[in-house]
Structures are given as C-alpha cells and as structure tokens.
SERO-4910 file (N, C-alpha, C, O; in steps of 0.05 Angstrom, whole numbers):
BEGIN
 pado doro    nc1    nc2    nc3   cac1   cac2   cac3    cc1    cc2    cc3    oc1    oc2    oc3
  Unk    A   -188      4   -502   -197    -10   -480   -207     10   -457   -192     27   -447
  Unk    A   -232      6   -448   -243     23   -429   -231     17   -400   -215     -1   -395
  Unk    A   -242     33   -383   -234     30   -354   -240      2   -342   -224     -9   -327
  Unk    A   -264     -8   -349   -276    -31   -337   -261    -57   -347   -255    -76   -332
  Unk    A   -256    -57   -372   -242    -80   -385   -213    -80   -378   -200   -101   -376
  Unk    A   -203    -57   -375   -175    -54   -371   -167    -59   -341   -143    -64   -334
  Unk    A   -186    -58   -324   -180    -60   -293   -168    -84   -285   -152    -85   -266
  Unk    A   -177   -109   -299   -162   -133   -289   -133   -135   -297   -117   -148   -284
  Unk    A   -126   -122   -319    -96   -120   -329    -83   -102   -305    -61   -109   -296
  Unk    A    -96    -80   -296    -83    -64   -278    -81    -77   -250    -61    -74   -235
  Unk    A   -100    -90   -244   -100   -108   -217    -77   -130   -220    -62   -135   -201
  Unk    A    -73   -141   -242    -51   -161   -244    -24   -146   -242     -5   -156   -229
  Unk    A    -22   -122   -254      1   -107   -251      8   -101   -223     31   -105   -214
  Unk    A    -12    -92   -210     -9    -85   -180      1   -107   -164     19   -104   -147
  Unk    A    -11   -132   -170     -4   -157   -156     27   -166   -162     42   -172   -143
  Unk    A     34   -167   -185     57   -178   -195     82   -157   -194    105   -165   -192
  Unk    A     76   -133   -196     99   -114   -195    109   -109   -168     94   -107   -149
  Unk    A    134   -106   -165    147   -103   -140    141    -77   -127    134    -58   -141
  Unk    A    143    -74   -101    141    -50    -85    168    -36    -86    189    -47    -78
  Unk    A    166    -11    -94    194      3    -95    193     24    -72    174     39    -69
  Unk    A    214     24    -57    217     44    -34    231     68    -46    255     64    -52
  Unk    A    221     92    -52    232    116    -60    240    130    -35    225    147    -26
  Unk    A    261    125    -23    267    136      5    270    168      0    261    183     17
  Unk    A    282    176    -20    286    207    -23    259    222    -21    257    244    -11
  Unk    A    237    208    -31    210    221    -28    192    209     -7    168    213     -7
  Unk    A    205    192     11    189    179     31    165    166     21    143    172     32
  Unk    A    166    149      2    144    136    -11    151    109    -21    172    102    -32
  Unk    A    131     93    -16    128     64    -31    111     68    -54     91     83    -53
  Unk    A    118     53    -77    102     55    -98    103     29   -114    122     13   -111
  Unk    A     83     25   -130     82      3   -148     70     10   -176     48     20   -178
  Unk    A     84      5   -195     78     14   -223     53      3   -230     46    -20   -225
  Unk    A     37     20   -243     10     13   -257     10     26   -282      5     50   -285
  Unk    A     15     10   -300     14     22   -331     31     42   -333     55     38   -332
  Unk    A     20     67   -337     36     96   -339     35    109   -314     43    132   -313
  Unk    A     26     97   -293     24    110   -265     31     94   -243     38     70   -246
  Unk    A     30    103   -218     34     86   -195     13     89   -171      1    109   -166
  Unk    A     12     68   -160     -1     66   -134     19     77   -111     41     66   -109
  Unk    A     13     95    -95     36    105    -79     25    104    -47      1    103    -42
  Unk    A     44    105    -29     41    106     -3     63    123      9     86    117      8
  Unk    A     52    147     22     73    166     35     78    158     65     60    150     79
  Unk    A    102    160     73    110    150    100    128    169    111    139    186     97
  Unk    A    131    168    136    152    178    153    169    154    166    157    135    176
  Unk    A    192    155    164    209    134    177    213    144    207    225    165    212
  Unk    A    202    129    224    206    132    255    233    125    264    246    139    279
  Unk    A    241    102    255    269     92    259    277     72    238    260     65    221
  Unk    A    300     63    238    307     45    213    290     21    209    289     10    187
  Unk    A    275     13    231    256    -11    226    229     -5    230    212    -23    230
  Unk    A    221     21    233    192     29    238    184     51    217    199     70    212
  Unk    A    158     47    206    148     69    188    124     76    197    110     60    210
  Unk    A    117    103    193     90    115    199     76    117    173     84    134    156
  Unk    A     57    102    167     44    100    139     19    122    140     -2    120    153
  Unk    A     26    143    122     10    169    127    -13    168    104    -35    172    113
  Unk    A    -10    163     82    -30    168     62    -24    151     37     -2    152     26
  Unk    A    -47    135     27    -45    121      4    -59    140    -19    -76    157    -15
  Unk    A    -49    131    -45    -60    146    -68    -61    125    -89    -41    111    -93
  Unk    A    -86    121   -103    -90    107   -126    -99    128   -146   -117    144   -141
  Unk    A    -86    126   -171    -97    144   -193   -126    146   -196   -140    126   -196
  Unk    A   -137    170   -198   -167    177   -200   -182    157   -218   -203    147   -211
  Unk    A   -169    150   -243   -185    132   -259   -188    104   -250   -203     88   -261
  Unk    A   -173     98   -228   -175     70   -218   -188     72   -190   -188     50   -178
  Unk    A   -197     93   -179   -208     94   -154   -237     81   -155   -253     85   -173
  Unk    A   -242     66   -136   -270     52   -133   -270     26   -146   -291     15   -150
  Unk    A   -245     15   -155   -244    -11   -167   -231    -32   -149   -226    -54   -160
  Unk    A   -225    -29   -125   -214    -46   -107   -183    -48   -109   -170    -65    -97
  Unk    A   -170    -29   -126   -142    -29   -124   -129    -20    -96   -108    -29    -87
  Unk    A   -144      0    -82   -135      8    -57   -131    -13    -40   -109    -14    -28
  Unk    A   -149    -33    -35   -149    -57    -16   -124    -75    -27   -107    -83    -11
  Unk    A   -122    -80    -51   -101    -97    -63    -73    -82    -54    -55    -96    -45
  Unk    A    -71    -58    -57    -48    -42    -51    -41    -45    -23    -18    -50    -14
  Unk    A    -62    -41     -7    -56    -41     22    -43    -68     31    -22    -69     44
  Unk    A    -57    -90     23    -47   -116     30    -18   -121     18     -2   -135     30
  Unk    A    -13   -109     -4     15   -115    -18     33    -99      3     53   -110     12
  Unk    A     27    -73     11     46    -60     29     49    -72     54     72    -73     64
  Unk    A     28    -82     66     29    -97     94     48   -122     89     66   -126    106
  Unk    A     44   -136     71     61   -163     61     88   -156     58    105   -169     70
  Unk    A     95   -134     43    123   -123     38    134   -118     65    155   -129     71
  Unk    A    123   -102     82    136    -95    106    139   -117    126    158   -117    141
  Unk    A    120   -137    127    124   -159    144    145   -176    132    161   -186    147
  Unk    A    147   -180    106    168   -196     94    195   -185    102    213   -201    108
  Unk    A    199   -160    102    223   -145    111    228   -143    139    249   -134    148
  Unk    A    208   -154    156    210   -154    184    210   -122    196    222   -116    217
  Unk    A    196   -106    181    193    -79    192    166    -75    206    147    -89    200
  Unk    A    164    -57    223    143    -49    241    130    -24    227    144     -8    213
  Unk    A    102    -21    232     89      4    221     67     13    239     51     -1    251
  Unk    A     67     41    240     45     54    254     26     64    230     36     72    209
  Unk    A      0     63    235    -18     68    216    -31     98    223    -45    101    243
  Unk    A    -26    118    208    -38    144    208    -59    144    190    -81    153    197
  Unk    A    -54    134    164    -73    133    143   -101    118    149   -101     93    153
  Unk    A   -124    134    149   -149    121    158   -159     98    142   -172     80    153
  Unk    A   -152     99    114   -158     75     96   -144     48    105   -156     27    106
  Unk    A   -117     54    112   -101     32    120   -112     21    148   -113     -3    152
  Unk    A   -118     39    164   -129     31    191   -155     11    186   -156    -11    196
  Unk    A   -172     21    170   -197      6    160   -189    -20    149   -201    -41    158
  Unk    A   -172    -22    132   -165    -49    119   -150    -67    140   -156    -90    142
  Unk    A   -131    -55    155   -121    -73    175   -137    -84    195   -134   -107    203
  Unk    A   -155    -67    205   -175    -74    225   -194    -96    213   -203   -114    229
  Unk    A   -200    -97    188   -216   -117    176   -204   -144    174   -217   -164    169
  Unk    A   -177   -145    178   -164   -170    173   -163   -188    198   -153   -210    198
  Unk    A   -175   -177    221   -179   -190    246   -151   -205    256   -150   -229    261
  Unk    A   -131   -186    258   -106   -194    269    -83   -201    249    -60   -201    258
  Unk    A    -87   -208    225    -69   -220    207    -44   -201    204    -22   -210    199
  Unk    A    -49   -175    207    -27   -154    203    -21   -140    229     -6   -120    229
  Unk    A    -31   -148    253    -28   -135    278      1   -139    287     13   -120    297
  Unk    A     13   -163    284     36   -168    296     59   -145    291     74   -138    309
  Unk    A     60   -136    265     79   -113    260     71    -86    263     85    -67    257
  Unk    A     46    -84    274     33    -57    275     41    -45    304     41    -58    325
  Unk    A     48    -18    302     53     -4    327     29     12    334     20     28    317
  Unk    A     17     11    357     -7     28    364      3     49    385     19     44    402
  Unk    A     -8     72    383     -2     93    401    -13     86    429    -10    101    448
***
C-alpha cells in the first residue's frame, strides 16, 4: 500500500485513537500505525499548558494530518477543561482559522 492509498487509514487512526499524555516527556501523542503524531508542551500550572511544537511523521506531512491532530488536541484539552497558551506557530494558525471555536480555553499573552 503506498502513501496515498494508505492515508485514509492513517487519518481514521488519528481520529479514532485516544490522545495519550506522556507527562514524563511533556508530550501528547496519538498512535499512527507504527509511529505517533506528537505535541510537545510545558505545563504552566495544573490546568494550563503551553503548546510548543507539533510533529507529524515525515511520510505523512502535507496530507492534512497536522490539522486533524491540532483539532483533536484542542478538543481533548477543552473536554478536560484545561487552558492552553499557543507557542506553536502551526497551532496558532489553525486556532485563528476557527474564528473563535477554540478561543474560550486559549490564554493569550
């Protein structure tokens, strides 16, 4: 199966697999086949995270997985009633495109 035909399977995995908080590594991640989409964070306080950098495995970059992952992370944090500061430029761009949907839990400097 090549990258193009496999991408719908990977997108489904990203949507359905749970967000895992790997606190020891300051990372949220979601399993994608034999790899993970990851987000590095700093915990500002028990209820607030600084979202620093997202990573999608190279073979899946440019396929839309980054946006799906961003929305999944925002939804996860909102569901847990957690606040977040956005340092990651990609996440800022995605959040700004939503026209306020994710602004309620966002902390701005």
